[in-house]
C-alpha positions as CSV (number, residue, x, y, z in Angstrom):
1,M,102.0,-24.4,0.7
2,S,99.4,-26.2,2.7
3,D,101.7,-26.0,5.7
4,L,102.3,-22.3,5.3
5,G,98.5,-21.8,5.0
6,E,98.0,-23.6,8.2
7,L,100.5,-21.4,9.9
8,D,98.8,-18.3,8.7
9,R,95.4,-19.4,9.8
10,P,94.4,-17.6,13.0
11,G,93.8,-19.8,16.0
12,T,96.5,-22.4,15.2
13,P,99.2,-23.1,17.6
14,H,101.8,-21.4,15.5
15,S,99.8,-18.5,14.3
16,P,101.0,-15.0,15.0
17,G,97.9,-14.3,17.2
18,A,98.6,-17.3,19.3
19,W,102.3,-16.5,19.6
20,D,101.6,-12.9,20.6
21,E,99.1,-14.0,23.2
22,R,101.7,-16.2,24.8
23,A,104.7,-14.0,24.3
24,T,103.4,-10.5,25.3
25,P,102.4,-10.3,28.9
26,R,101.2,-6.7,28.3
27,T,98.3,-8.1,26.4
28,R,97.2,-10.1,29.4
29,A,97.7,-7.2,31.8
30,D,95.7,-4.9,29.7
31,A,92.8,-7.3,29.6
32,K,91.6,-6.8,33.2
33,P,89.3,-9.6,34.3
34,P,86.0,-8.4,35.7
35,T,86.1,-7.9,39.5
36,P,83.2,-8.5,41.8
37,R,81.5,-5.3,42.9
38,R,82.3,-4.4,46.4
39,T,79.3,-3.7,48.7
40,A,79.5,-1.0,51.2
41,A,80.2,-2.1,54.8
42,D,77.0,-2.3,57.0
43,P,77.8,-0.4,60.2
44,V,74.3,-1.1,61.7
45,K,74.9,-4.9,61.3
46,A,78.2,-4.6,63.1
47,L,76.5,-2.6,65.9
48,M,73.8,-5.3,66.1
49,H,76.4,-8.0,66.5
50,R,78.0,-6.0,69.3
51,H,74.7,-5.7,71.1
52,R,73.1,-8.9,70.1
53,E,71.8,-9.7,73.6
54,L,70.1,-6.2,73.7
55,C,68.5,-6.7,70.4
56,A,67.3,-10.2,71.2
57,R,65.5,-9.3,74.4
58,A,64.2,-5.9,73.5
59,V,60.4,-5.6,73.2
60,D,60.4,-2.2,71.5
61,P,62.8,0.2,69.8
62,L,63.0,2.5,72.8
63,E,64.5,-0.3,74.9
64,I,67.3,-0.6,72.3
65,A,67.7,3.1,72.3
66,A,68.0,3.1,76.1
67,G,70.6,0.4,75.9
68,L,72.6,2.3,73.3
69,E,72.4,5.4,75.4
70,A,73.7,3.5,78.4
71,H,76.7,2.5,76.3
72,G,77.5,6.1,75.4
73,I,75.9,6.2,71.9
74,T,74.5,9.7,71.4
75,D,72.6,11.4,68.6
76,R,75.9,12.7,67.3
77,T,77.3,9.1,67.3
78,A,74.2,7.9,65.5
79,T,75.0,10.0,62.5
80,R,78.1,7.8,61.8
81,F,75.6,5.0,61.4
82,R,73.6,7.1,58.8
83,H,70.8,7.9,61.2
84,R,69.6,11.3,62.5
85,D,69.4,10.2,66.1
86,V,69.7,7.3,68.5
87,F,66.0,6.4,68.3
88,A,66.0,6.2,64.5
89,L,69.0,3.9,64.8
90,A,67.2,1.8,67.4
91,E,64.2,1.5,65.2
92,E,66.2,0.0,62.3
93,M,68.0,-2.4,64.7
94,F,64.7,-3.5,66.2
95,A,63.2,-4.0,62.7
96,R,66.2,-6.0,61.5
97,A,66.7,-8.1,64.6
98,A,65.7,-11.7,64.4
99,R,62.8,-12.1,66.8
100,D,62.6,-15.1,69.0
101,E,59.1,-16.5,68.9
102,D,59.5,-18.7,72.0
103,R,59.8,-15.9,74.6
104,P,59.7,-16.9,78.3
105,A,56.2,-16.6,79.7
106,P,55.7,-13.8,82.2
107,A,55.8,-14.7,85.9
108,E,52.7,-15.9,87.5
109,T,50.6,-13.3,89.4
110,T,50.8,-15.3,92.6
111,D,54.6,-15.4,92.3
112,A,54.8,-11.7,91.8
113,F,52.5,-11.1,94.8
114,R,54.7,-13.3,97.0
115,V,57.8,-11.4,96.0
116,R,56.1,-8.1,96.6
117,A,54.8,-9.3,100.0
118,G,58.3,-10.4,100.9
119,W,60.0,-7.1,100.4
120,A,57.0,-5.2,101.9
121,L,57.4,-7.1,105.2
122,L,61.2,-6.5,105.2
123,T,60.7,-2.8,104.9
124,L,58.4,-2.8,108.0
125,L,61.1,-4.6,110.1
126,P,63.3,-1.6,110.8
127,G,60.3,0.3,112.2
128,L,59.2,-2.6,114.3
129,L,62.6,-3.1,115.8
130,A,63.1,0.7,116.4
131,T,59.8,0.9,118.2
132,A,60.6,-2.1,120.4
133,T,64.0,-0.6,121.2
134,V,62.6,2.8,122.2
135,W,59.8,1.2,124.3
136,T,62.3,-1.0,126.1
137,L,64.6,1.9,126.8
138,H,61.8,3.8,128.4
139,Q,61.2,0.8,130.7
140,T,64.8,0.4,132.0
141,D,67.5,2.6,133.4
142,G,71.2,2.4,134.3
143,Q,73.7,0.3,132.5
144,T,70.9,-1.9,131.1
145,R,69.8,1.0,128.9
146,T,73.3,1.2,127.3
147,A,73.2,-2.5,126.5
148,I,69.7,-2.3,125.1
149,A,70.6,0.7,123.0
150,A,73.6,-1.0,121.5
151,T,71.7,-4.2,120.8
152,G,68.8,-2.3,119.3
153,A,71.1,-0.2,117.1
154,L,72.7,-3.4,115.8
155,A,69.4,-5.0,115.1
156,I,68.0,-2.0,113.3
157,T,71.1,-1.8,111.2
158,L,70.8,-5.4,110.1
159,A,67.1,-5.0,109.4
160,L,67.9,-1.9,107.2
161,R,70.5,-3.9,105.3
162,A,68.0,-6.7,104.7
163,A,65.3,-4.2,103.6
164,L,67.7,-2.5,101.2
165,S,68.9,-5.8,99.6
166,R,65.5,-6.8,98.2
167,G,62.7,-5.0,96.5
168,P,62.6,-1.6,94.8
169,L,65.4,-0.2,97.0
170,A,67.8,-3.0,96.1
171,P,70.5,-2.1,93.4
172,T,69.3,-3.4,90.0
173,H,72.0,-1.8,87.8
174,P,75.7,-2.1,87.7
175,T,77.8,1.1,87.5
176,P,77.0,2.5,84.1
177,Q,79.8,2.9,81.5
178,G,81.5,6.2,81.8
179,S,80.4,6.5,85.4
180,T,82.8,6.8,88.3
181,P,82.9,3.7,90.6
182,R,81.2,3.9,93.9
183,A,83.0,6.0,96.5
184,P,83.8,4.2,99.8
185,G,82.2,5.0,103.1
186,T,78.6,5.6,102.1
187,T,77.3,3.5,105.0
188,L,79.6,5.4,107.4
189,W,78.3,8.8,106.3
190,T,74.7,7.6,106.5
191,V,75.2,6.4,110.1
192,W,76.8,9.7,111.0
193,L,73.7,11.7,109.7
194,L,71.3,9.4,111.6
195,T,73.4,9.7,114.7
196,Y,73.4,13.5,114.4
197,A,69.7,13.5,114.1
198,L,69.6,11.6,117.4
199,L,72.2,13.4,119.4
200,G,73.6,16.3,117.3
201,D,71.3,19.2,118.3
202,G,71.6,18.4,122.0
203,L,75.3,18.1,121.8
204,L,75.7,21.4,119.9
205,Q,73.4,23.2,122.3
206,A,75.4,21.9,125.3
207,A,78.7,22.7,123.6
208,L,77.7,26.3,123.0
209,T,76.9,26.7,126.7
210,G,80.1,25.2,128.0
211,G,79.1,21.5,128.2
212,P,78.5,18.7,128.0
213,D,79.4,17.4,131.4
214,G,78.7,13.8,130.7
215,L,77.1,11.3,128.3
216,P,73.4,11.5,127.5
217,T,71.1,9.5,129.8
218,G,67.8,9.9,127.9
219,T,66.0,11.4,130.8
220,A,63.8,14.5,130.7
221,D,66.2,16.6,132.7
222,D,69.3,15.5,130.7
223,P,71.5,18.5,129.8
224,W,72.3,16.7,126.6
225,P,68.8,15.9,125.2
226,V,68.2,13.0,122.9
227,T,65.6,13.3,120.1
228,T,64.3,9.8,119.2
229,A,61.2,10.8,117.3
230,P,63.2,11.6,114.0
231,L,65.1,8.3,114.1
232,L,61.9,6.4,114.8
233,A,60.0,8.1,112.0
234,L,62.9,7.5,109.5
235,A,63.0,3.8,110.5
236,W,59.3,3.5,109.7
237,S,59.7,5.5,106.5
238,C,61.6,2.7,104.9
239,A,58.2,1.2,103.9
240,P,56.8,4.2,102.1
241,A,60.2,4.8,100.5
242,A,60.1,1.3,99.0
243,W,56.5,1.8,97.7
244,A,57.4,5.2,96.2
245,A,60.4,3.7,94.5
246,H,58.2,0.8,93.2
247,L,55.7,3.3,91.9
248,L,58.4,5.2,90.1
249,A,59.9,2.1,88.5
250,A,56.5,0.7,87.4
251,R,55.3,3.9,85.9
252,A,58.7,4.6,84.2
253,H,58.6,1.1,82.7
254,R,55.1,1.8,81.3
255,K,56.4,5.1,79.8
256,L,59.2,3.2,78.3
257,T,56.8,1.1,76.2
258,T,54.6,4.0,75.2
259,S,57.1,6.9,74.6
260,R,58.1,7.7,71.0
261,N,61.7,8.8,71.7
262,L,64.1,9.4,74.4
263,E,63.1,13.1,74.8
264,D,59.5,12.2,75.3
265,F,60.4,9.6,77.9
266,S,62.5,12.1,79.9
267,T,59.7,14.6,79.8
268,A,57.2,12.0,81.1
269,V,59.4,10.6,83.8
270,R,60.5,13.9,85.4
271,P,57.1,14.5,87.0
272,L,57.1,10.9,88.2
273,L,60.3,11.5,90.1
274,L,58.9,14.6,91.8
275,T,55.7,12.7,92.6
276,A,57.6,9.8,94.2
277,L,59.6,12.3,96.3
278,T,56.4,14.1,97.4
279,L,54.7,10.9,98.4
280,Y,57.6,9.9,100.5
281,L,57.9,13.2,102.2
282,T,54.1,13.3,102.9
283,A,54.4,9.8,104.5
284,L,57.4,10.9,106.5
285,T,55.6,14.0,107.8
286,A,52.7,11.9,109.0
287,L,55.1,9.4,110.7
288,L,57.0,12.2,112.3
289,A,53.8,13.7,113.8
290,L,52.7,10.2,115.1
291,T,56.1,9.4,116.7
292,G,56.4,12.9,118.2
293,A,53.0,12.6,119.8
294,A,53.6,9.0,121.0
295,L,57.0,10.0,122.6
296,G,55.9,13.4,123.9
297,E,58.6,15.1,121.9
298,P,58.3,18.0,119.5
299,A,58.3,16.9,115.9
300,P,61.4,18.5,114.2
301,Y,60.0,18.8,110.7
302,A,62.7,21.3,109.6
303,T,65.5,18.9,110.2
304,T,64.0,15.5,109.6
305,L,62.3,16.2,106.2
306,P,65.4,17.4,104.5
307,L,67.4,14.5,105.9
308,G,64.7,12.0,104.7
309,A,64.7,13.6,101.2
310,L,68.5,13.3,101.1
311,L,68.5,9.7,102.1
312,F,65.6,8.8,99.8
313,L,67.2,10.5,96.7
314,A,70.6,8.9,97.6
315,R,69.0,5.5,97.7
316,L,67.1,6.0,94.4
317,L,70.3,7.0,92.6
318,T,72.2,4.1,94.1
319,T,69.4,1.6,93.1
320,H,69.7,2.7,89.5
321,G,73.5,2.5,89.4
322,F,74.5,6.1,90.0
323,T,76.6,5.7,93.2
324,H,79.3,8.3,93.1
325,A,77.2,11.4,93.5
326,P,75.2,10.1,96.5
327,A,78.4,9.0,98.3
328,T,80.1,12.3,97.6
329,V,77.1,14.4,98.7
330,L,76.6,12.3,101.9
331,M,80.3,12.6,102.7
332,A,80.2,16.4,102.2
333,T,77.1,16.8,104.4
334,A,78.5,14.7,107.2
335,A,81.8,16.5,107.0
336,T,80.1,19.9,107.3
337,Q,78.2,18.9,110.3
338,A,81.3,17.4,112.0
339,T,83.2,20.6,111.2
340,A,80.5,22.7,112.8
341,L,80.8,20.7,116.0
342,A,84.6,20.7,115.9
343,T,84.8,24.5,115.6
344,V,82.7,24.9,118.7
345,F,85.1,22.8,120.8
346,A,88.2,24.2,119.1
347,A,87.1,27.7,120.0
348,R,87.9,26.8,123.7
349,L,91.6,26.8,122.8
350,P,93.5,30.0,123.6
351,A,93.1,32.7,120.9
352,C,90.7,30.6,118.9
353,T,87.3,32.0,120.1
354,Y,86.6,33.3,116.6
355,L,86.3,29.8,115.2
356,A,82.9,29.3,116.8
357,T,81.5,32.6,115.5
358,P,79.7,31.3,112.4
359,V,78.0,28.4,114.3
360,Q,77.2,30.7,117.2
361,T,75.6,33.2,114.9
362,L,73.5,30.6,113.2
363,A,72.5,29.0,116.6
364,D,71.6,32.4,118.1
365,T,69.5,33.4,115.0
366,W,67.7,30.2,114.1
367,G,68.6,27.7,116.8
368,P,71.0,24.7,116.8
369,S,68.8,22.8,114.4
370,S,69.7,25.3,111.7
371,I,73.0,23.4,111.1
372,P,71.4,20.1,110.0
373,T,68.6,22.0,108.2
374,L,70.9,24.0,106.0
375,T,73.3,21.2,105.3
376,C,70.7,18.5,104.5
377,T,68.5,20.9,102.5
378,T,71.5,21.9,100.3
379,A,72.5,18.3,99.9
380,A,69.0,17.2,99.0
381,L,68.6,19.9,96.4
382,T,71.9,18.9,94.9
383,L,70.9,15.3,94.6
384,L,67.5,16.3,93.2
385,T,69.1,18.2,90.4
386,H,71.4,15.3,89.7
387,A,68.5,12.8,89.8
388,A,66.5,15.0,87.4
389,R,69.2,14.5,84.8
390,T,70.1,10.9,85.4
391,L,66.9,9.1,86.6
392,T,65.0,10.5,83.6
393,R,67.2,8.6,81.1
394,A,65.7,5.6,79.6
395,S,68.8,3.6,80.3
396,A,68.3,4.1,84.1
397,H,65.0,2.1,83.9
398,T,66.0,-0.8,81.7
399,P,67.7,-4.0,82.9
400,P,71.5,-4.1,82.2
401,E,72.7,-5.8,79.1
402,P,74.3,-9.2,80.0
403,T,78.0,-9.4,79.6
404,C,79.8,-12.4,78.2
């Protein structure tokens, strides 16, 4: 009896409860063990990991917002991260980012002054070489002039390349994500526009009257006149262009640290862009008046100022990483001017007189300079509209995020 009692006692190895616990797997399946509570995924943390370099070096939320904007994150995209806009998302990322207390010390004032003096001197070099070339050409004649002109053109080109490789006019941004890579031939189209400013009006005038009968000689009675004042003024304008670009970059960076959101930044930078362009054109006007008076030539403001604005805006966009639009607009402008010249010469073919009618009409109404005036003005306004949309973005004024 005692054995039977032990078997009936619950908890013993042979009790029905123990047997059922071993024999019926359903009892175990029904008794679900407690599972750990799953936490929702943190999309902001994943985004911070993806842009850890940006978060580490940012000094304010707007810089993070600018970096996110450069990577194609819009206000609509920010809603997927449970934020109303990009700036609200950047504020959380900035607040959650681990700040590095040992930040590198800012550059010494003397070092910054030396760097600034370096690019300032480089921007004066094209004007100095252009002045020396023009003065030497006025002192010589014959084949020597041709050799001096070729040497001077090469020296000025190299000086311009050096001036554009350092300072505010040097490219500081790679091509932004989503942007089209740089179109080839930008330098070629720029050289064409400058050459047309030097020789184009005289060639067009000679072509409309049945010439030219020879190459230009640069003398006063040359049937193919050469206008050197615009080219000389544009060479000297490299210096004010660099200072205007420097002013725009410095003021935009200051706005970047004080603006509350991306819209406020765009609103504040748009007048700065127009101010920089106005300062450059004012300086170019003064330089054109001086060079025209020094060379005894009329100052062609109507053709030189639109050309200067076009080249200045194209360089500003290129500096900030927007290279496709400047290259396309410069190519279209050069092609239009070349087509205008080509139609005048093509009209000399039998039954092709009508080809020169548009250019002849413009030249008879407003003069040969109307061709570069119309083409460069249209191109400059196109680039100004594009710059008002792109250069007012915060991402255009922040250093690019390092790539691994």
